[in-house]
ZAFISE-448751 format. One line per 5 residues: number of its first residue (from 1); their letters; for each residue x, y, z of N, C-alpha, C. Coordinates in nm, 3 decimals. Example, Ala and Ser with C-alpha at 12.3 -4.5 7.8 and 13.67 -1.06 7.14 Angstrom:
2
1) AS) 1.319:-0.569:0.780:1.230:-0.450:0.780:1.320:-0.330:0.780  1.285:-0.225:0.708:1.367:-0.106:0.714:1.290:0.003:0.787
END
This chain:
298
1) MPESR) -1.862:-2.052:-0.682:-1.786:-2.028:-0.559:-1.645:-1.981:-0.595  -1.593:-1.881:-0.523:-1.457:-1.838:-0.552:-1.357:-1.943:-0.511  -1.244:-1.941:-0.580:-1.135:-2.030:-0.545:-1.092:-2.002:-0.402  -1.053:-2.106:-0.329:-1.016:-2.089:-0.189:-0.879:-2.148:-0.163  -0.807:-2.088:-0.072:-0.680:-2.142:-0.029:-0.663:-2.107:0.118
6) PLLTP) -0.578:-2.180:0.191:-0.564:-2.154:0.334:-0.495:-2.021:0.360  -0.510:-1.973:0.482:-0.433:-1.858:0.524:-0.286:-1.895:0.527  -0.200:-1.799:0.552:-0.058:-1.828:0.562:-0.034:-1.939:0.664  0.041:-2.038:0.625:0.063:-2.156:0.707:0.203:-2.155:0.766  0.232:-2.239:0.866:0.367:-2.246:0.922:0.470:-2.269:0.813
11) GSYAL) 0.578:-2.195:0.821:0.682:-2.207:0.721:0.670:-2.107:0.608  0.558:-2.033:0.602:0.543:-1.928:0.502:0.629:-1.808:0.539  0.649:-1.720:0.442:0.729:-1.600:0.464:0.645:-1.476:0.432  0.644:-1.381:0.524:0.566:-1.259:0.505:0.647:-1.137:0.546  0.628:-1.031:0.472:0.690:-0.902:0.502:0.582:-0.807:0.548
16) VTGAT) 0.604:-0.741:0.661:0.508:-0.643:0.713:0.580:-0.510:0.730  0.545:-0.412:0.647:0.598:-0.277:0.668:0.503:-0.203:0.762  0.555:-0.102:0.828:0.473:-0.034:0.928:0.435:-0.129:1.040  0.528:-0.218:1.075:0.496:-0.325:1.170:0.471:-0.274:1.311  0.514:-0.152:1.342:0.495:-0.101:1.478:0.366:-0.021:1.494
21) NPLGK) 0.295:0.007:1.384:0.168:0.078:1.401:0.061:-0.023:1.445  -0.054:0.021:1.492:-0.150:-0.073:1.550:-0.190:-0.188:1.458  -0.223:-0.161:1.333:-0.263:-0.268:1.242:-0.145:-0.357:1.208  -0.030:-0.297:1.178:0.088:-0.376:1.147:0.129:-0.466:1.262  0.121:-0.414:1.383:0.157:-0.493:1.501:0.061:-0.611:1.519
26) AVTLE) -0.068:-0.586:1.504:-0.167:-0.692:1.521:-0.146:-0.804:1.419  -0.120:-0.768:1.293:-0.097:-0.868:1.190:0.033:-0.942:1.216  0.139:-0.870:1.253:0.268:-0.933:1.280:0.257:-1.036:1.391  0.192:-1.001:1.500:0.177:-1.094:1.612:0.096:-1.217:1.572  -0.010:-1.197:1.496:-0.092:-1.310:1.454:-0.015:-1.402:1.361
31) LARRG) 0.061:-1.345:1.269:0.142:-1.428:1.179:0.244:-1.509:1.257  0.307:-1.445:1.355:0.407:-1.516:1.436:0.344:-1.631:1.512  0.224:-1.611:1.564:0.155:-1.719:1.635:0.127:-1.838:1.543  0.109:-1.810:1.415:0.078:-1.916:1.318:0.202:-1.987:1.266  0.319:-1.944:1.311:0.441:-2.008:1.265:0.495:-1.953:1.135
36) VHVFM) 0.450:-1.834:1.097:0.499:-1.770:0.975:0.630:-1.698:1.006  0.726:-1.708:0.915:0.849:-1.631:0.926:0.816:-1.486:0.890  0.826:-1.397:0.986:0.786:-1.258:0.965:0.909:-1.168:0.954  0.914:-1.092:0.846:1.013:-0.987:0.831:0.943:-0.856:0.866  0.980:-0.798:0.979:0.916:-0.676:1.028:0.998:-0.554:0.985
41) VAREW) 0.930:-0.451:0.940:0.998:-0.327:0.901:0.947:-0.214:0.989  1.040:-0.147:1.055:1.006:-0.036:1.143:1.082:0.088:1.100  1.034:0.201:1.146:1.100:0.329:1.115:1.184:0.377:1.233  1.137:0.352:1.354:1.205:0.401:1.474:1.266:0.284:1.551  1.389:0.302:1.594:1.465:0.194:1.656:1.398:0.141:1.783
46) DHGFA) 1.361:0.230:1.875:1.306:0.184:2.003:1.177:0.107:1.983  1.089:0.156:1.896:0.964:0.085:1.871:0.989:-0.049:1.803  1.085:-0.052:1.713:1.116:-0.177:1.643:1.168:-0.285:1.736  1.263:-0.250:1.820:1.320:-0.349:1.912:1.217:-0.394:2.015  1.131:-0.303:2.059:1.026:-0.341:2.154:0.930:-0.441:2.090
51) LREQV) 0.893:-0.416:1.964:0.804:-0.509:1.895:0.870:-0.645:1.876  0.997:-0.646:1.843:1.064:-0.775:1.821:1.056:-0.863:1.945  1.071:-0.803:2.063:1.061:-0.882:2.186:0.920:-0.936:2.205  0.820:-0.856:2.173:0.682:-0.902:2.184:0.655:-1.017:2.087  0.706:-1.005:1.967:0.683:-1.109:1.866:0.757:-1.237:1.903
56) RAVAR) 0.877:-1.224:1.953:0.953:-1.342:1.995:0.879:-1.420:2.103  0.805:-1.349:2.187:0.735:-1.415:2.297:0.623:-1.505:2.249  0.570:-1.481:2.129:0.459:-1.562:2.078:0.498:-1.646:1.958  0.614:-1.621:1.900:0.654:-1.691:1.778:0.693:-1.835:1.808  0.674:-1.921:1.709:0.718:-2.059:1.722:0.870:-2.066:1.713
61) ADAEP) 0.925:-2.171:1.773:1.071:-2.182:1.781:1.138:-2.186:1.645  1.068:-2.241:1.545:1.128:-2.254:1.412:1.095:-2.136:1.320  1.042:-2.028:1.377:1.004:-1.912:1.295:1.051:-1.784:1.365  1.181:-1.768:1.376:1.238:-1.650:1.440:1.207:-1.525:1.359  1.143:-1.425:1.420:1.113:-1.301:1.346:1.240:-1.222:1.320
66) ELFFA) 1.241:-1.149:1.210:1.357:-1.067:1.175:1.313:-0.922:1.160  1.396:-0.834:1.212:1.364:-0.692:1.217:1.452:-0.612:1.122  1.389:-0.526:1.043:1.461:-0.437:0.952:1.414:-0.294:0.978  1.499:-0.200:0.945:1.464:-0.059:0.957:1.473:0.007:0.820  1.377:0.095:0.792:1.378:0.167:0.665:1.304:0.298:0.681
71) EFSLL) 1.351:0.399:0.612:1.286:0.530:0.606:1.229:0.545:0.465  1.099:0.520:0.452:1.038:0.514:0.320:1.019:0.650:0.253  1.047:0.759:0.324:1.046:0.887:0.255:1.173:0.904:0.172  1.267:0.813:0.189:1.390:0.809:0.109:1.385:0.685:0.021  1.368:0.702:-0.107:1.353:0.588:-0.197:1.472:0.491:-0.191
76) PDALA) 1.598:0.539:-0.178:1.709:0.444:-0.167:1.695:0.348:-0.049  1.626:0.390:0.058:1.603:0.300:0.170:1.514:0.183:0.130  1.412:0.210:0.050:1.324:0.103:0.003:1.401:0.006:-0.086  1.487:0.059:-0.171:1.569:-0.027:-0.259:1.666:-0.110:-0.177  1.729:-0.049:-0.077:1.823:-0.123:0.008:1.752:-0.232:0.087
81) LAERL) 1.631:-0.203:0.133:1.554:-0.304:0.205:1.526:-0.424:0.116  1.490:-0.400:-0.007:1.463:-0.510:-0.100:1.587:-0.598:-0.117  1.703:-0.537:-0.129:1.826:-0.614:-0.145:1.857:-0.695:-0.020  1.836:-0.637:0.097:1.861:-0.712:0.221:1.767:-0.831:0.234  1.642:-0.811:0.194:1.545:-0.921:0.202:1.581:-1.034:0.106
86) KERTD) 1.629:-0.999:-0.012:1.667:-1.102:-0.109:1.788:-1.182:-0.062  1.865:-1.126:0.030:1.976:-1.200:0.090:1.927:-1.297:0.197  1.808:-1.271:0.252:1.756:-1.352:0.363:1.662:-1.463:0.317  1.597:-1.446:0.202:1.503:-1.547:0.155:1.492:-1.541:0.003  1.452:-1.653:-0.055:1.432:-1.655:-0.201:1.284:-1.663:-0.237
91) QLDAI) 1.196:-1.648:-0.135:1.053:-1.650:-0.163:0.978:-1.567:-0.060  0.865:-1.513:-0.102:0.773:-1.443:-0.014:0.631:-1.485:-0.048  0.553:-1.511:0.056:0.413:-1.547:0.034:0.321:-1.425:0.040  0.365:-1.322:0.111:0.279:-1.204:0.125:0.361:-1.083:0.165  0.316:-0.968:0.117:0.367:-0.839:0.163:0.249:-0.759:0.214
96) FHFSG) 0.257:-0.713:0.336:0.155:-0.626:0.394:0.212:-0.485:0.398  0.157:-0.397:0.316:0.202:-0.258:0.311:0.120:-0.176:0.410  0.169:-0.168:0.534:0.100:-0.092:0.637:0.177:0.033:0.678  0.291:0.059:0.616:0.366:0.180:0.649:0.294:0.301:0.591  0.298:0.410:0.663:0.236:0.532:0.615:0.287:0.650:0.696
101) LKPGP) 0.295:0.763:0.631:0.345:0.883:0.698:0.263:1.003:0.655  0.221:1.081:0.753:0.149:1.204:0.725:0.239:1.321:0.767  0.305:1.387:0.670:0.397:1.495:0.705:0.329:1.608:0.781  0.406:1.673:0.867:0.354:1.785:0.942:0.336:1.908:0.856  0.264:2.009:0.906:0.236:2.129:0.826:0.360:2.211:0.795
106) DEPTA) 0.469:2.189:0.869:0.590:2.268:0.846:0.684:2.202:0.746  0.647:2.085:0.693:0.733:2.017:0.598:0.706:2.070:0.457  0.807:2.062:0.368:0.792:2.120:0.234:0.680:2.054:0.155  0.613:2.134:0.072:0.500:2.082:-0.006:0.517:2.101:-0.156  0.626:2.164:-0.200:0.639:2.193:-0.342:0.736:2.099:-0.413
111) EEPHP) 0.778:1.992:-0.346:0.871:1.899:-0.408:0.798:1.809:-0.506  0.872:1.750:-0.596:0.814:1.662:-0.697:0.886:1.528:-0.695  0.824:1.421:-0.653:0.693:1.419:-0.589:0.700:1.462:-0.443  0.587:1.487:-0.383:0.579:1.530:-0.244:0.626:1.417:-0.153  0.691:1.448:-0.038:0.741:1.343:0.051:0.636:1.241:0.092
116) SFIYN) 0.512:1.285:0.115:0.409:1.189:0.153:0.376:1.094:0.039  0.391:1.141:-0.086:0.368:1.054:-0.201:0.480:0.950:-0.212  0.603:0.991:-0.186:0.715:0.896:-0.187:0.692:0.788:-0.082  0.656:0.831:0.038:0.642:0.737:0.150:0.524:0.642:0.129  0.411:0.694:0.088:0.289:0.614:0.083:0.265:0.541:-0.049
121) VLSPF) 0.328:0.586:-0.157:0.301:0.527:-0.288:0.429:0.478:-0.355  0.525:0.567:-0.374:0.641:0.533:-0.455:0.729:0.426:-0.391  0.758:0.438:-0.262:0.842:0.337:-0.197:0.776:0.200:-0.193  0.646:0.189:-0.157:0.581:0.058:-0.166:0.581:0.001:-0.308  0.562:0.088:-0.407:0.566:0.044:-0.547:0.703:-0.015:-0.582
126) VLTRK) 0.809:0.056:-0.547:0.945:0.011:-0.579:0.978:-0.117:-0.503  0.941:-0.122:-0.375:0.969:-0.241:-0.295:0.899:-0.363:-0.355  0.774:-0.348:-0.392:0.699:-0.458:-0.453:0.761:-0.500:-0.585  0.799:-0.403:-0.664:0.859:-0.432:-0.795:0.988:-0.513:-0.780  1.072:-0.475:-0.684:1.199:-0.544:-0.664:1.180:-0.685:-0.606
131) LEPLL) 1.073:-0.703:-0.529:1.050:-0.832:-0.464:0.954:-0.921:-0.542  0.907:-0.876:-0.656:0.811:-0.953:-0.734:0.861:-1.094:-0.768  0.989:-1.114:-0.804:1.035:-1.251:-0.831:1.018:-1.345:-0.711  1.031:-1.292:-0.589:1.012:-1.375:-0.470:0.865:-1.409:-0.450  0.777:-1.313:-0.480:0.634:-1.339:-0.471:0.587:-1.436:-0.579
136) DKTKG) 0.649:-1.427:-0.694:0.607:-1.509:-0.807:0.628:-1.657:-0.779  0.727:-1.691:-0.699:0.755:-1.832:-0.669:0.641:-1.897:-0.592  0.569:-1.819:-0.515:0.459:-1.874:-0.434:0.323:-1.827:-0.483  0.321:-1.749:-0.593:0.197:-1.685:-0.639:0.136:-1.608:-0.522  0.217:-1.519:-0.468:0.184:-1.451:-0.345:0.088:-1.334:-0.361
141) VIIGD) 0.075:-1.261:-0.252:-0.026:-1.158:-0.237:0.038:-1.033:-0.177  -0.007:-0.916:-0.222:0.024:-0.794:-0.148:-0.108:-0.733:-0.101  -0.104:-0.678:0.019:-0.221:-0.614:0.078:-0.177:-0.478:0.128  -0.245:-0.374:0.084:-0.213:-0.239:0.130:-0.332:-0.176:0.197  -0.307:-0.108:0.308:-0.416:-0.036:0.373:-0.422:0.106:0.318
146) VASEW) -0.542:0.160:0.314:-0.565:0.295:0.264:-0.643:0.371:0.370  -0.593:0.486:0.411:-0.658:0.562:0.517:-0.790:0.620:0.470  -0.877:0.647:0.565:-1.010:0.697:0.532:-1.004:0.830:0.457  -0.902:0.910:0.487:-0.896:1.044:0.428:-0.867:1.044:0.279  -0.833:0.927:0.223:-0.805:0.924:0.078:-0.919:0.980:-0.004
151) KQGRL) -1.042:0.960:0.045:-1.158:0.993:-0.037:-1.171:1.144:-0.062  -1.095:1.225:0.012:-1.099:1.369:-0.012:-0.984:1.414:-0.101  -0.903:1.319:-0.147:-0.786:1.355:-0.226:-0.811:1.346:-0.375  -0.715:1.393:-0.450:-0.712:1.376:-0.594:-0.564:1.370:-0.631  -0.535:1.315:-0.746:-0.396:1.297:-0.785:-0.345:1.419:-0.860
156) DWSAS) -0.233:1.469:-0.815:-0.161:1.574:-0.886:-0.028:1.513:-0.924  -0.014:1.473:-1.051:0.104:1.393:-1.088:0.233:1.469:-1.062  0.236:1.598:-1.087:0.355:1.678:-1.058:0.323:1.823:-1.086  0.417:1.911:-1.051:0.395:2.054:-1.072:0.390:2.088:-1.220  0.450:2.006:-1.304:0.456:2.038:-1.447:0.359:1.954:-1.529
161) DDALW) 0.277:1.873:-1.463:0.185:1.786:-1.535:0.045:1.845:-1.530  -0.037:1.811:-1.628:-0.171:1.868:-1.632:-0.278:1.766:-1.598  -0.239:1.653:-1.538:-0.337:1.549:-1.507:-0.377:1.558:-1.360  -0.498:1.597:-1.333:-0.552:1.601:-1.198:-0.662:1.497:-1.186  -0.666:1.432:-1.071:-0.764:1.325:-1.053:-0.894:1.382:-0.999
166) DTSLT) -0.998:1.368:-1.077:-1.131:1.411:-1.035:-1.229:1.319:-1.107  -1.313:1.249:-1.031:-1.398:1.148:-1.093:-1.501:1.208:-1.187  -1.519:1.337:-1.187:-1.616:1.397:-1.278:-1.555:1.428:-1.414  -1.424:1.412:-1.430:-1.357:1.448:-1.554:-1.348:1.331:-1.649  -1.350:1.362:-1.778:-1.325:1.262:-1.881:-1.176:1.260:-1.911
171) EEEFT) -1.131:1.162:-1.992:-0.990:1.156:-2.027:-0.948:1.283:-2.100  -1.036:1.336:-2.187:-1.001:1.457:-2.259:-0.984:1.574:-2.163  -1.072:1.580:-2.062:-1.062:1.689:-1.965:-0.939:1.673:-1.876  -0.899:1.547:-1.852:-0.777:1.524:-1.775:-0.657:1.589:-1.844  -0.656:1.585:-1.974:-0.539:1.631:-2.049:-0.555:1.774:-2.100
176) EEVPE) -0.655:1.844:-2.050:-0.675:1.983:-2.090:-0.555:2.067:-2.049  -0.514:2.158:-2.134:-0.397:2.241:-2.108:-0.423:2.333:-1.989  -0.327:2.334:-1.895:-0.338:2.421:-1.778:-0.217:2.514:-1.778  -0.236:2.644:-1.762:-0.121:2.737:-1.762:-0.018:2.697:-1.657  0.109:2.694:-1.697:0.215:2.648:-1.608:0.224:2.733:-1.483
181) EDLEE) 0.204:2.864:-1.496:0.217:2.950:-1.378:0.106:2.920:-1.277  -0.013:2.884:-1.325:-0.122:2.849:-1.234:-0.091:2.722:-1.158  -0.034:2.622:-1.229:0.002:2.497:-1.163:0.106:2.520:-1.057  0.207:2.601:-1.089:0.316:2.625:-0.993:0.263:2.691:-0.868  0.175:2.789:-0.885:0.118:2.858:-0.770:0.033:2.764:-0.687
186) TVQAE) -0.042:2.676:-0.755:-0.128:2.581:-0.683:-0.047:2.485:-0.599  0.060:2.431:-0.655:0.140:2.333:-0.583:0.211:2.396:-0.465  0.267:2.515:-0.481:0.340:2.578:-0.373:0.249:2.614:-0.257  0.123:2.645:-0.288:0.030:2.685:-0.183:-0.052:2.567:-0.132  -0.021:2.446:-0.177:-0.104:2.330:-0.146:-0.103:2.298:0.003
191) DPERL) -0.219:2.262:0.053:-0.235:2.223:0.192:-0.175:2.084:0.212  -0.085:2.066:0.311:-0.027:1.933:0.336:-0.133:1.826:0.359  -0.245:1.865:0.422:-0.352:1.768:0.444:-0.405:1.715:0.311  -0.419:1.806:0.214:-0.471:1.765:0.084:-0.367:1.681:0.009  -0.241:1.720:0.019:-0.135:1.643:-0.047:-0.127:1.502:0.010
196) WADAQ) -0.146:1.490:0.141:-0.144:1.357:0.201:-0.265:1.276:0.154  -0.380:1.342:0.144:-0.499:1.273:0.093:-0.477:1.230:-0.052  -0.408:1.314:-0.129:-0.375:1.276:-0.266:-0.291:1.149:-0.268  -0.197:1.140:-0.174:-0.112:1.021:-0.168:-0.194:0.897:-0.138  -0.297:0.910:-0.054:-0.383:0.795:-0.026:-0.461:0.755:-0.151
201) AGRLL) -0.507:0.853:-0.227:-0.575:0.822:-0.353:-0.479:0.752:-0.449  -0.355:0.801:-0.454:-0.255:0.739:-0.540:-0.223:0.597:-0.498  -0.219:0.573:-0.368:-0.192:0.439:-0.316:-0.301:0.341:-0.361  -0.425:0.388:-0.353:-0.536:0.301:-0.393:-0.535:0.275:-0.543  -0.510:0.379:-0.621:-0.504:0.362:-0.766:-0.390:0.269:-0.805
206) WLFAQ) -0.275:0.280:-0.738:-0.164:0.188:-0.766:-0.204:0.043:-0.739  -0.274:0.018:-0.629:-0.315:-0.119:-0.598:-0.412:-0.173:-0.703  -0.501:-0.088:-0.754:-0.587:-0.129:-0.865:-0.503:-0.166:-0.987  -0.405:-0.081:-1.019:-0.319:-0.106:-1.135:-0.238:-0.233:-1.116  -0.187:-0.255:-0.995:-0.108:-0.374:-0.968:-0.193:-0.500:-0.982
211) ARKWS) -0.315:-0.496:-0.932:-0.404:-0.610:-0.944:-0.431:-0.643:-1.090  -0.452:-0.541:-1.172:-0.480:-0.564:-1.315:-0.358:-0.623:-1.385  -0.241:-0.571:-1.357:-0.120:-0.618:-1.424:-0.084:-0.760:-1.383  -0.126:-0.800:-1.264:-0.096:-0.935:-1.216:-0.208:-1.034:-1.246  -0.320:-0.988:-1.298:-0.440:-1.072:-1.305:-0.420:-1.201:-1.383
216) SGGLH) -0.331:-1.202:-1.480:-0.311:-1.322:-1.561:-0.193:-1.407:-1.515  -0.122:-1.361:-1.412:-0.002:-1.432:-1.371:-0.013:-1.505:-1.239  -0.130:-1.501:-1.176:-0.148:-1.575:-1.052:-0.112:-1.499:-0.926  -0.060:-1.377:-0.940:-0.033:-1.294:-0.824:-0.154:-1.205:-0.798  -0.166:-1.157:-0.674:-0.285:-1.081:-0.638:-0.249:-0.959:-0.555
221) AYALK) -0.326:-0.853:-0.573:-0.310:-0.730:-0.496:-0.445:-0.687:-0.441  -0.446:-0.644:-0.316:-0.569:-0.602:-0.251:-0.549:-0.469:-0.180  -0.657:-0.394:-0.168:-0.657:-0.274:-0.085:-0.753:-0.298:0.030  -0.717:-0.247:0.145:-0.798:-0.263:0.265:-0.819:-0.125:0.325  -0.944:-0.082:0.334:-0.974:0.049:0.391:-1.010:0.032:0.537
226) AGTEN) -0.930:0.091:0.622:-0.956:0.083:0.765:-1.063:0.184:0.804  -1.104:0.178:0.930:-1.203:0.273:0.978:-1.297:0.207:1.077  -1.379:0.287:1.141:-1.473:0.234:1.239:-1.616:0.240:1.188  -1.632:0.276:1.062:-1.767:0.284:1.007:-1.810:0.149:0.951  -1.938:0.133:0.930:-1.991:0.010:0.873:-1.977:0.019:0.722
231) LALTG) -1.887:-0.058:0.665:-1.859:-0.049:0.522:-1.935:-0.156:0.446  -2.012:-0.117:0.347:-2.076:-0.213:0.259:-1.975:-0.246:0.150  -1.912:-0.362:0.161:-1.803:-0.397:0.071:-1.859:-0.462:-0.054  -1.808:-0.420:-0.169:-1.858:-0.469:-0.296:-1.856:-0.621:-0.301  -1.971:-0.682:-0.320:-1.978:-0.826:-0.331:-1.977:-0.899:-0.198
236) FLPFL) -1.977:-0.825:-0.088:-1.968:-0.889:0.043:-2.069:-0.825:0.138  -2.096:-0.895:0.247:-2.181:-0.838:0.349:-2.108:-0.724:0.419  -2.183:-0.628:0.473:-2.118:-0.522:0.550:-2.038:-0.583:0.665  -1.928:-0.518:0.698:-1.842:-0.569:0.804:-1.799:-0.452:0.891  -1.822:-0.464:1.020:-1.789:-0.357:1.113:-1.650:-0.379:1.171
241) YPRVD) -1.567:-0.276:1.169:-1.432:-0.286:1.224:-1.423:-0.208:1.355  -1.467:-0.265:1.465:-1.463:-0.189:1.590:-1.326:-0.191:1.656  -1.245:-0.294:1.627:-1.115:-0.306:1.694:-1.010:-0.344:1.593  -0.886:-0.308:1.625:-0.778:-0.333:1.531:-0.752:-0.482:1.513  -0.780:-0.564:1.616:-0.756:-0.707:1.600:-0.854:-0.766:1.498
246) KLAMR) -0.977:-0.715:1.496:-1.073:-0.761:1.396:-1.030:-0.718:1.256  -0.978:-0.597:1.246:-0.929:-0.549:1.118:-0.811:-0.632:1.071  -0.725:-0.671:1.164:-0.611:-0.755:1.129:-0.657:-0.890:1.075  -0.756:-0.949:1.137:-0.805:-1.078:1.089:-0.866:-1.063:0.950  -0.934:-0.952:0.925:-0.990:-0.931:0.792:-0.878:-0.917:0.689
251) ALKLM) -0.770:-0.851:0.726:-0.656:-0.839:0.635:-0.599:-0.976:0.601  -0.591:-1.063:0.700:-0.539:-1.197:0.675:-0.636:-1.279:0.591  -0.765:-1.264:0.616:-0.863:-1.343:0.541:-0.876:-1.298:0.396  -0.823:-1.182:0.363:-0.824:-1.141:0.223:-0.754:-1.244:0.136  -0.668:-1.324:0.197:-0.588:-1.419:0.120:-0.661:-1.550:0.097
256) RNLPL) -0.779:-1.566:0.151:-0.846:-1.696:0.142:-0.927:-1.713:0.015  -1.000:-1.611:-0.023:-1.093:-1.624:-0.134:-1.043:-1.546:-0.255  -1.013:-1.618:-0.360:-0.960:-1.557:-0.482:-1.045:-1.602:-0.601  -1.075:-1.517:-0.696:-1.044:-1.373:-0.688:-1.158:-1.295:-0.625  -1.129:-1.181:-0.572:-1.232:-1.091:-0.521:-1.278:-0.999:-0.633
261) PHQVW) -1.399:-0.944:-0.623:-1.440:-0.846:-0.723:-1.340:-0.731:-0.728  -1.284:-0.708:-0.844:-1.184:-0.602:-0.864:-1.059:-0.626:-0.781  -1.055:-0.737:-0.709:-0.945:-0.770:-0.619:-0.919:-0.657:-0.519  -1.023:-0.587:-0.482:-1.009:-0.477:-0.388:-1.131:-0.474:-0.296  -1.107:-0.457:-0.168:-1.218:-0.431:-0.077:-1.260:-0.287:-0.099
266) WPSDH) -1.387:-0.267:-0.123:-1.430:-0.134:-0.166:-1.556:-0.091:-0.094  -1.556:0.026:-0.031:-1.678:0.075:0.034:-1.778:0.124:-0.070  -1.892:0.061:-0.076:-1.987:0.090:-0.184:-2.046:0.230:-0.173  -2.037:0.292:-0.055:-2.092:0.426:-0.044:-2.008:0.527:-0.121  -1.890:0.484:-0.169:-1.809:0.571:-0.254:-1.795:0.510:-0.393
271) SRRLP) -1.898:0.437:-0.436:-1.890:0.367:-0.564:-1.880:0.462:-0.682  -1.916:0.590:-0.661:-1.903:0.688:-0.769:-1.759:0.697:-0.817  -1.664:0.670:-0.729:-1.523:0.680:-0.765:-1.470:0.553:-0.830  -1.544:0.446:-0.823:-1.494:0.319:-0.875:-1.459:0.326:-1.023  -1.542:0.386:-1.111:-1.503:0.392:-1.253:-1.370:0.462:-1.275
276) ALENT) -1.340:0.565:-1.197:-1.212:0.634:-1.215:-1.096:0.545:-1.175  -1.111:0.471:-1.067:-1.003:0.383:-1.023:-0.985:0.265:-1.116  -1.091:0.223:-1.185:-1.080:0.114:-1.281:-1.040:0.162:-1.419  -1.026:0.293:-1.435:-0.989:0.351:-1.564:-0.845:0.311:-1.597  -0.826:0.230:-1.700:-0.692:0.180:-1.731:-0.599:0.292:-1.775
281) WLQDT) -0.654:0.397:-1.837:-0.568:0.509:-1.875:-0.509:0.576:-1.751  -0.592:0.598:-1.648:-0.543:0.655:-1.524:-0.439:0.563:-1.460  -0.468:0.434:-1.456:-0.375:0.339:-1.396:-0.241:0.343:-1.467  -0.245:0.339:-1.600:-0.120:0.338:-1.677:-0.044:0.469:-1.665  -0.118:0.579:-1.655:-0.053:0.709:-1.636:0.024:0.712:-1.505
286) LWDRL) -0.042:0.667:-1.399:0.026:0.661:-1.269:0.143:0.564:-1.274  0.123:0.448:-1.335:0.228:0.346:-1.341:0.352:0.401:-1.411  0.332:0.467:-1.524:0.445:0.523:-1.598:0.516:0.630:-1.516  0.438:0.711:-1.446:0.501:0.815:-1.365:0.579:0.754:-1.248  0.526:0.650:-1.186:0.598:0.583:-1.078:0.728:0.523:-1.128
291) CGWSD) 0.724:0.461:-1.245:0.847:0.405:-1.303:0.949:0.515:-1.330  0.903:0.628:-1.383:0.994:0.738:-1.412:1.055:0.796:-1.287  0.973:0.818:-1.185:1.024:0.871:-1.059:1.121:0.774:-0.993  1.089:0.645:-0.995:1.177:0.548:-0.930:1.313:0.545:-0.997  1.316:0.560:-1.129:1.445:0.563:-1.200:1.522:0.691:-1.168
296) TLS) 1.450:0.801:-1.156:1.516:0.930:-1.132:1.569:0.942:-0.990  1.493:0.892:-0.893:1.527:0.912:-0.752:1.610:0.800:-0.693  1.627:0.690:-0.766:1.701:0.575:-0.712:1.849:0.609:-0.695
END
């Protein structure tokens, strides 16, 4: 039997990014009802203040919710948020990474990294890294959602890198020399839809890497794939997500049974991609690139 622990209990501390989107809102409200101190992160002022009033209406008197604003397409905002949170608490039991942004077709696509990659992968990575000491005190958990469209993406580390993510490639093929002019032309002409899907693939690979790096220290990382399809989850019975409130409860229950297989909820109908995501070389390559970008853009 897997190790078990209770869900977040009264007096716990949780951070929810993307708190105003449907899943983030559902989780935030449920945490508040349970007496959890919730730190909500919103992007837009009006939506954030409206949510705070809704959360206050259900929160326990001793668990006043706190609202923060951050623009995750700007890495300094993620760093500033981490510093503000460390001023408010010295521990965190959970971080729910539900923030996500899909840039419009008129937004630039040739930047390194692409804005959608900063928002969906790099900022959550940096925020988690800065808050890790707070999570370590409680042996906490991070949970990130991954959009359905990730499965059509592949990782393009940068315009000058030759590593493309394709589950049919070997490590040697990953590092095959690619003419620089071809790469430049490919990136400049890249479809924003594909770049956003790449960011979803990167987000999932990062969560795999985070779970592996934390595996011996008592911290845990999970990925949660949303959707309305019937997902056959590795090691678990199929679970249908017809409503966002059901999905929110599943996100919360991820914290009960430890460890999970691969510490990731995984749709088995895409199991062909699992070896690539478990590839430690790929994980370390992404990790090193995230560290480099975070140092450069901070």
